[in-house]
N, C-alpha and C positions, 0 to 999 in steps of 0.2 A: 113844189117838188112832185115829180111824176111818181107813178106806182113802182116802177123799177128801182128808182133811187131809195124809196121808202123801204122796199123789201131788202135791198142791199144793206141799208143801215141797220135794220132789225137783225139780219143775219150776223153782221159784225158785232153787234151788242151781245147777241146770244153766245157767239163763239168766245167773246172776251169774258163773258160770265163763266163759261165752262173752264177757260184757262185760269181765271182768277180763283175759281173754286178749287182747282188742283194745286195752286201755289200755296204751300204752307211751310213755315220756317219755325225752328225751335232753337232755344239756347238756354243753358242753365242760368239761374239767377246769380246776382252778385258778381258778374264778370268784370274784369278790368277794362279800361278804355282801349279801343283799337282791335277788339276781337271780331273776326269776320263771322257774320251771322248767316249770310246767304247772298244770292245774286238774282236779279231779275233778267239778266241777259239771256238766260235760256228760254225765257217765255216772251219777252217783249224787246222791241227794237229801241236803240238809244234815240234821243237823250233821255235821262232819267232825273226826276226831281222828287225828293221826299218832302211832303208838306209839313210833317211834324218831326222835329229833330231834337226832342228832349232826351230820348234814350238811345236813338239811332241816328246816324248820318249816312248819306249815300253819295257814292262817286257818280257824278252825272254822266260820265262817259262809259264806265264799265258796268254800271248797275249794281256793283257790290255795295252792301251796306254793313256798317260796323257799329260797335258799341261806343258810347260817349263816356265822358267823365261821370255822368249821372248814372249810378248803378241801379239796376232793376231789382227791386225787392219784391218777390212774389207775394209775400204776405201783405205788403202795403198796397201793391197794385190790385190784388184780388182779395180784399179782406172778407168779402162775403163767400168767396169760393175757396177758402183756405183748405178745406177738406175735399174739394172737388177734384175730379180727375185731371182737368186741364185749366190753366190760367191763360186766356187768349187775349192779346192786345191787338186791335185792328189798326193798321197803318194805311194812310192814303199817299198815293204817289201819282205823278203825271209822267206818262211814258209815251214814247214814239214821236215821230215828226208832227203828227196831228195833235199832240198834247192830250191824249186820252187820260181820263181820271180812272184809276183802279184802286181797289182795296185788297190788301192781303193780310192774313193773320200771322202773328208771331206768338208761338207758344212759349211761355216762361216755365221752364222745368224747375222742379223743386230740388234744392240741395239741403243737406242736414246742417242748417245754420241757426236753428232755434232749439235750445235745450228744453227739456221738460221743466215745468214749474208747478208748484203747489200753491193753492190760494192762501193757505195758512202756513205759518212757520212751525206750528205745533199741532199735534193731534192728541187729544186726551180721551181716555177710555177707562171706565170703571168696571172691574170684574170682581165678583164675589169669591172669597177664598175657598168656598166649598164647591166651586165649579168642577164639573166632571172633565177629566182628561179627554181631549178630542173635541171639546166644544169649540165652535167657531163664532167669531164676532165680525160683523160687517164693518169695514172701514169706508166711510162715505167720502172722505177727502182723497180724491184721485188726482193724479197729475195730468196736466194738459200739455200738448205739443202742437204748435201751429204748423209743423211740417206735415207732409202727406206720405202715404205708402209706408215703406219700411222706415223712412226717416221719422215718421210720426207714430209708428207702432211701439208701444212701451212694454217693458218687462220690469218686474218688481222683485226685490229681495230684501231681507231683513238683516241688519247688523247689530251686534251687541245683545242678542237675546239669550246667550249662554244656554241654548237648548231648551229654555222654558217655554218659548213661543216659536211658532213658525208661520209662514205665509202660505195661503192657498189661493191661487189666482184662477178664476174661471172665465169663460167667455163673457164678453160684455164691455170692458172687463169688470168682474166682480172680485174685490179684494177682501179676503177673509183672514182674520188673525185667529190661529188655532192654538189652543192650550196643549202643550206637550207634556208638562209635568205638573204634579199636584202643587197647589199654592198654599201658603201658610202666612197669613198677615202678620202673625206674631214673630215670624222669622224675617220676613221682608214685606214691607207694605207698599212698595212702589218699584216699578221697573221702568227704566228709560232706555229706549232703543232708537235706532235710526232706520227709517223706511227710505229705500233708495229706488228711484225710478230711472231706468236707462232706456234710451231709444235704440232702435235696431239699425241705425245708419252704419255706413262703412267705417266712419270714424265716430263711434257712439258718444253721445252727450248724456249727462245724468243730472238729477236734482235730488236733494234729500229733504226730509222733514223729520223733526223729533217726535217720536211716538212715546207717550207716557201712559203707562197702565197703572192705575191706582187699585190696589187690592182692598176691597171693602170687608168689613168685619162681619163674622157670624158668631153666634154664641157656641163656640166649640171648646171653651175652657171653663173650668170650675174654680171656685175660690180655694185658696190654701193659705194657711197662716204662715207669716214670714218668720224668719229666724230671730228677729229682734222683738217678737211679741213676748211679753214677760211670762215666765213660768211660775214664779213665786214672788211675793211681796210681803213686807213686814210693816204693820201700822201700829201706832201707839194705842194703848187702851183707852185714851181720852180723846180720840179723834172726833172732830165735829161732824155734824150732818152735812151732806153734799160734798164731803171731801172726796176728791178723785183718788181712788185707791190704785188703779192701774188702767191702762188702755191696751186692749187687744187690737191687733192689726192683721187683717187678711188682705190678700191681693188676688186680682183676676186679670190675666193678660188681655182680655177682650176690651172693647171700647164702649163708651156710652152706656145705654141701658143694659147691654150684654155684660157689663162689668159691675153692675149694681150689686152690692152685698148687704144683707140684712143679718145683724147679730142678734142672738137670743141665748138665754140660759137653758141648759138641758133640763127636761122634766125631772131628772134624777138628782138634781141639786137638793140639798137638805132644806127643810123648812126654815131653819134658823138663817141659813145663807140667803134664802129668798127674802126674809124679813129685813136683814141687815143691808143687802146690796141691791142696787138696780143697774141694769145694763142699757146704755143708749144704743138703740138698734141701728143707728146710722154711723155714729162716731166710734163706737166700741169702748166708750168710757165706762168704767165701773165706779159707782159712787156709793157713799154711805146713805142709807135712808133715814138714819137717826144718829143722835149723839151717842158716842160710846162711853161707858163708865164701867170699864172692866178691870177688876183687881187680879184677875188670873189670866194666864196665857191660854190661848186656844188656836187651833188651825181650822180654817174653813176652806173646803175644796169647791171651786167653781168650775163647772164644765161649760165652756162657751161654744156655741155653734155659729158657723158662718154659712149662710145659705145664698145661692144664686138661682137664676132662672133655669129650670129643668136640670138641676144638678143636685146630687146628694150633698148634704151639709158636711163641711169640714169642721173638725173639732179641735180644741186645745183645752188644756187644764191649767188653771191659775190657783195656786195655793196661797191663801192670805193668812199670815201669822199675826195674831193679835198679842202684843206684849202687855203685861199687866201694868197698871198705872204706877205702882211703886217702883218698878224696875226701870222706869224711864231715866232715873238718875244714872243708870249704868249704860248710857248710850255709847256706842262704838263710833268713834270719829275716824274718818279715813282721809289721809292726806296723800293724794295721788302723785306718784313720781313718773310712772309710765304714761304714755299717751292714753287719753280716755275721752269717751263721748257718752254723755247722758249717764254718768255713774257707771259706765262700762269701760273696762280697760281693754286696749287693743295692742296685741303683742305679735310681731312677726315670728314665724316659726324658725327653728334652728338657732335661736339665740342662746348663748351660754347662760348659766344661772344668773338671773337679773333681779334686782330689787324693784318691786312694782309700786309699793305704797308703804306709808307709815300709819299704823293703827294705834289709837289711843283710847283708853276708857275714860269717859267723862261722867261725873255724877257726884253723889253724896260721898263725903270722905269717910263715912262710917263703913263703907264697903272696902276696907283695906284687905289686902291679901288675895283679891280676885285676880284671875288670869284668863288669857285668851288661848283657845286651841282650835285646830281645824278638824272638823269631822270628816271621816271617810278617807279613802285612799286617793289622793290627788297629788300631782307633781308640784305641790307648793308647800312651803314651810313658813312658820312664824318664829322669829328670833327676837327674844327680849333684849332691849337695849335702853338703859336709862329710863325705865318706867314706861317705855313705848315698845311697840313690836314692829319689826320690819317684815313685811310680806314679800317673799321672793320665790322664784321658781327653783325647784330642786334639780331639774335637768332640762335640756333643750326640749321644747315642745314640737310636736310633729302634726302639722295640719291634716295630713292624710290619715293619721290615726284618730284624731279628735279635733274638731274645729271650735268647740265651745266648752268652757268649764264654768261651773257654779260652785264657788268656794263658800262653804258654810262655816262661818266663824262663831264659836260658842263661848259664852262667858261662864267661867267656873268661879264659884265663891266658896270660902271655907265654912265648915260646920263642925259640930262636935264629933261627928263620925268621919270626918275627912272631907276631901274635896267632893262636892256634889255639883253636877251640871245643872245650871239653871235653865229656864226657858228663854233667857235672853240670847239672841243670836243675830247675826248679820250675814246676808248673802251677797257675795261679791261676784260679779259676772266678768269673765275674761274671754275675749274673742281672739282666736288665733288666726293671724293673717297669712294667707298662702304666699309662699315665694316659689320661684321657679327652680326647684331642687330635684325634679324628676324629669329625666329625659324620656321621650316616647319609647315604648317597647313594642317591637313587632311580635305578632303571635308566633312566628317562627323566623329564625335567622337566615334560613336558606330555602327558597322556593324553587321547586323543579316542576317543569311541565313539558309536555310533548305536543308539537304542532306539525301537522303535515305541510310540506312545502306547497307552493302555488295557492296559498290561502287567499281569501278575498281581502283586498286592501281595506284598512280600517277595522279589521277584525279585533274584537276584544279578547285578550289573552287570560288575564286573571286580575283579581283585586287583592291588593295587599292592605293589611289593617294593622295599625299601631295604636296603642292606648297610652294615655298619659295620666298619672295619678294626681297631677295638679288640677287646679280648678280655674275657671274663667279663661282668660287669654293664655295663662300658663299651661293650660291643658288642651288648648285648641291646636290640633295637629294638621299640618299640610305636608304634601308629598312632592318629591321631585326626583328626577333621575340624575345620576352622576354626570360630571362634565364631559367625560370621555365616552359617554354612551352614544351609540349611533343615532342619528337624527330620524331614523325610520321608526323609532319607538317613541310613543307618546304616553305621558302620565297625567291623569286628571289630578290636579293638586289638591282637590277637595275630597274626592271619593277614593283616591288610590287605585283607580281603574287603569290598568296597563293595556295598551293597544298597539298594533303595528300598522303603519300607514301604507305599506307596500307588500307585495307578495314575496315570501321568503324563498330562497333557492338553496337547497341543501348542498348542491355541488359547489356553490361559492363559499358557504359557511354552514357547517352542520350544527354548531353549538354557539349560542349567543349568551354571554354572561353579562348581566346588567347589575349596576349598583343602584339601589333605591334608598333614598334618605327621607326620614320622617323628622320634621322640625316643628317644635311648638312655637307659640307666639309670645313667649316670655321675653323679659329683658334682663340679661342677654338670653337669646334663645338657646335651647339645647336640642340636640338631634342624635339620632341613632341610624345605624346602617344595616341593611339586609341585602342579600344577593339573590338574583333570580337567574336560574339556568334554563334556557329554552333550547330543547333538543329538537331539531328539525328532522321530521321523519321523511324518508325517501318516497318519492313517487316515480313511476317509470315514465319520465319525461325526457329522456335522452336516448336516442338511437345509438347503436354501436357505430364507431367510426374507425375505418381502416386507416393505418398509418400513411397510406398513399392510395389514390384511386386506381393506380395501375402498377401492379407488381411485374417485374421482368426478371426472369431467372435463366441461367445458362447451365445446362447439364450435359455430360458426355453421353453418347448413345449407348455405351456399355455400362451405364449406371445399374447397380444391383437392385433387384426388386425390393420394395419397401424402404429404399434409401431416401434420405432427406433431400428434397429439391430446394427448399428455402423457407425462411420464416415469413409467415403471413400475420403480421401484428395487427391487432384490433383493440380498441379501448372503449369502455363504456363508463362514464363518470358516475352512473347510478350505483346503488349499494345493494348487497345481498343478491337475491335472485334477479332483481331488476338490472344488475350489472354483470350477471353470469352469462357469458356469451358462448354460443355454439356456432361453428363455421362449417359449411358444407359446400361441395362443388355442385353447381347447377348449370344447365344449358351447355353441357359438354359431354362428349363420348370419349374423351381422352382418359388414359390410364392413370388418373391421379385421385388421391383422397386427401382429406385434411386430418391430421393428428391433433385433436383439440387439447390433449393433455400437454403437449409441448408447443402448440401453436405453429406447426410446420406443415408444409405440403410434401406429400410422399408419392413416389412413383410405384405403381402396383405390378407392372410387368416389364419385360425386356423391351427396349426401344430399338428402332432401326431408322437412323437418320435418312437413309436412302429411300425409305418409305414415307416418313413424315419428318420434316426438319423443324417444325414448329407446331405448337398447340396453343389455341386460344380457349380460355375457359373463364367462367365467372364464379365468384365466391359470394355466398349469401351468409351474412352474419345476423344471427337472431338472438335477442336476449330472452330471458325467462320471466319477463315482467308480467304482472297481472294488473288489470283484467285482460290486456292484450299485449302481445309481444311486439317490439319494435325491431325493424330490420334495416340493413344497408347492404350495398353490393360493391364489389370491386372487380376489376378486370385483371386477369393474369395472362401473361404471354411467356411461354416456356420455349426457349430456343434449344434445339438438340444439336450439340457440337459433334463434329465428326471425329471418329477414331479410325485407325487404319485396319479395317476389317474386311476389305475387298481387294482381291488380287487384280492386277491389270488383266484385261481381256483383249486378246488379239483379234482384230477384225480383218486385217490384211497381213499376210495371206490367210485365206480361209481354211487351209489344210497344210499339214506337214508334207503332204505328197504333191503340193503345188509345184509346178516347174515353169521356168521362163527361159525362152531362147534369147541369147545375146549374140549379136553379129560380131565377128572378129574385127570388122571395120568401124566399130563404134568408137567415137572419139573420146579421149580422156576428158574427164569432168562431166560426162553425160550422166544424168540420173537414170539408172537402170530400172529400179523398182522402189517401192516404198513399204515400210512396215507401219501399220497404224493400229494402235491399241488405245483402249479407254479404261478409265478407273471410276467406279461409281462413288468413290469417296470424294472429299473436297479439300481444297487448300493444298498444303504440301503432300497430303496423303494421296492426292490425285495427279501430282506432277510426275510424269513418266520419263524415264531415260532408257535408252536402248544400248546394249553392249554385245559385241561378238565374243561369245564364250569359247567357241572352237571352230576350226575350219577343216574341210576335207576336199581335196588332198592338202596335206600340210607340209609337202616336201619343199615348197618354196613359198615366198610371200604371195599373199592373195592380191589380185589386181582390184579387188572391190573394197570400198571404204564406206563405213556406216556413220551417219551424223547421229550422235547420241540424243539430241533433242528432237529433231524433226522426224527421225526414222528413215530419212532418205538414204538409199544405197546408190552410190555413184561409182563410176569407173575412175579409179585413182591414177591409172597409167594405161598407155596404149597396150592393146592385147597382142601377144606374140604367139608363135606356134606352140610353145610349151603350155600356153593357157588354154588350148582347145580341150574340150571335155566338160565333165560335170563338176560344178563347184557347189559344195554344201556349206552353208553358214549356219552355225548353231547360235541363235540370238536369245539372250536373257533380257526380258522386259521387266524393269523394276520401278516401283513407285517411290516417292520421297518420304514415306511414313517414318515417324519417330515413336519409340526408340529403335524399332526394327522394321525395315521396309519389307514389302511382300514382292514376290517374283512370279513370273510365268515365262515359259520358253516356247520357241517356235523355230522350225527349220525353214531356211530360205534356200531353194534349189535353183541354181543358175546353170544353164547349158550353153557353153561357148561353142558355136557350130556354124559352118558356112551355110548349111541349108536351113530353111525356115520351117521345116516340118514340125508339127506339134510335138512338144516335149511331154513325156509321161514317165512317172515313177511308179513302180509297183510296191516299193517299200522304202523306208527311211534308212539312212546309213546305219550299219550294224555296230560299228565300233569306230573309235577315233584313236589315232596313233600318238596323240599328244597328251601330256599331263598338264591340266589346266590349273591356273593359279586360283587361290581361294578368293571368293568375293567378300565384300565388306560384311555381308550378312551371312554368317556361317550356318546358322541353325537350319533355315529352310533347305539349303543345299545339301546338308548332311542327311536330312530326312529323305531327300530325293535319291541320294547315293544308296541309302539303306534299302529303299524300295527297288532300285535297279539291281542290287545284289541279290535280293530275294527273287526277283523276276528271272535273273540269270540261272539260279539254281533250278527253278522250275523248268526253264527251257532245256537245261542239260539233261534232266531226267526224261523229258519228253523225247529229246533227240535219241537217247539210248534205246528207248522203246521202239522208235521208228526204225533204227538200224536193225534190231532183231527181227522186226516184221519184214524188212526188205530182204534179209537173208533167207527167211522162210519162204518167201514168194518169188525168189529170183529165178526159179525154174520156169515159171509160167510168165510169158511176156505180157499177157493181159493183166496179170497181177502187178507187174512192174509199172504198166501204164497207169493203173489205178493208184499205185503208190505215188507216182509222179504228180498226178492230179491232186492227190491229197496234200502232198508237200507244197504245191503252189497255193492251195487253199489256206494252209496254215500260215504260209508266208504273207499272204494277203491280209490275214487277220492281224498278224503282228505288225504289219505296215500301217494299219488304220489305228494308230495310237491316238488317244484324245489330244486335242490341241495343246492343252496346258500341262501334259505329262512329259517327263524327261525320258528318253529312250532307255530300254531295259539294259542294253549293253554299255551304257555310259557309266563307267565306274570312276572315271577321272574327275577331278574337281575343276570348277570353272576357271577359265583363263581369259583375260581381257587384253586386247591389243592396245587399248587406250591407257 
């Protein structure tokens, strides 16, 4: 091989390595068969052949390779790299026409297919009962997960701890069991919980292990004498040595050495008692130290002490009654009828008077006439019957009043001086058994409390307490809520603690009334009921709300000042000052204010639609809540409706002195001129009609015709010789206002003339020879007639004055000239009447040709 070929081969190998280094494929593990993994066609030429086809197979033409029936398990393929970032499987393939061998990696991606697992099925932990709350204990047994990333990241939580223990997980992870409540072995010596490990995969998997915590004992209890420890005993006067007189019994709830009890006699015991009796320090047996040979009765008091480690001794007293030897023949025999244990009768409470036993005196027949009686005030009686005595209760016994009775039965024998009590006696012990005859009683039958709304979920509200006079299970009380109580309230059945799981909303419900039941554990159980009223206090958590975000009102433009425009309703579900809302107008210069007492919008000034036909304003509603007020806004549009308050205004002709030439040759039907008027009102109030009220000259019919709608004046007929001259048309311009239209007037002056010289008028017509008909609107016309009458009177007076002045100055020609000029000046002034006025000499009422 020459040097060039060698270099070419090295370059090709290097390029192929670069290409192979950039070819990487990945696929999640555990895929089904036939899933496309990738293709070599983008990097190499066909054909293609995959050398290993255990997990993948390749299409030799396309270079696509797919999964096979053999699934790829990442944890099995990469057991040493289970927690590594990548599991890479290298595959070999032959590609290209030259059959080049290449390698390419396939990355097996992890999926959450492995649940966490604990090595052991149980975790055992011992905790001393005097451990401090908050103490934590390391749990060495941690779960493992073969997956990686989030699929292998574990979280822990505890189930069934009832709040006694909790978990604290730190980095590492380090799992600590934390004591949340004080422990008492004598109440509960073992807790069994479940430790749950859950991975963080998208479809999380979990594993559990039983966590058992054993509470170990500490010496936190002292001995106490039990109720069945004897208080008094009677022994014969001839009792032998080592006879067991009695056995005292004390108990300590602790265990092992912590519960060890040592019995001893008090140093205050009499010397005779010390000589006669000895006390076993371990068993509590009291024995005689010698044989008794006593012919007289006596009582010896033994004070017994029970001592434990680091505890003050408990004490009890045992009275030993020694009967004389001679009186042994008067023994009291007892035949038990009621239930009894160890010479002690057991009687349930509340039983009606019941026979308990049959008592009989046994002994020497020489003691005839003896009798039995009961000492003291006790609810028991002895009834003689056939030489025997029936012992029975005199009334039902009440365990809650007294749970134990010691009946002292005394033998009486006759003497010369009467019945004398002997020292012979027998003590009978009766235990009263509790029955469930007392229902729990709440401290109060009705609880009331106030809670602000928007409280924290899980908030404790109050604790109810009920007591039960019974004992044991009969007096053990549990609490629950009534069946119809909302599920948002929770009750701890042991402590009576009431809590609410959600935030309360006063606007939805301001008072919650709950029923709480207290039930004992007797059979059958008894229960009592109390009510809890929860008053939810308001917070300012609701902004005022307008009834609509956009109010639209229509008002006439002649609305009176301070008249009502419309209601602007607003609501605030809060209470008190939080729901007291004030409304005001903002961002507007319009003449409107809000009347908060009535909730209305009022107009403050006179309006003019022709100036402003609508107003846009905004209302701001603000409550008086604390610490900060809440607000809301609404938009208001006020449309000003038109009223007929503007007279029509004539634009054409522009003066009553305007004059227009009309040629006699003008053809019939030709529009000669036009009247044009406007009205600033709208709608019907601005619809204008034109009417000819009067004509001059009026000797014959006028050749001119007026269109009442358009104001066009046309030639109705051909002009004749008689039509030559000046024609004056008095036009009334009316609007369509309701109920009364408004009017204005104008003179239209037409000169029919052959010549086309400019037409000019110095004055309007002075009078009209016709009496005009009344218009539909009489009131405005009457007003104009009155003004014309008053003007005529003034003109008459002025005329008389001018006549006197002309007579006085008639001698002098110059004065006459001045008078003539003055008369023309006055006539000119009278001619320039305002456009909208009716001429002064017009006394007749309007008449319309139409």
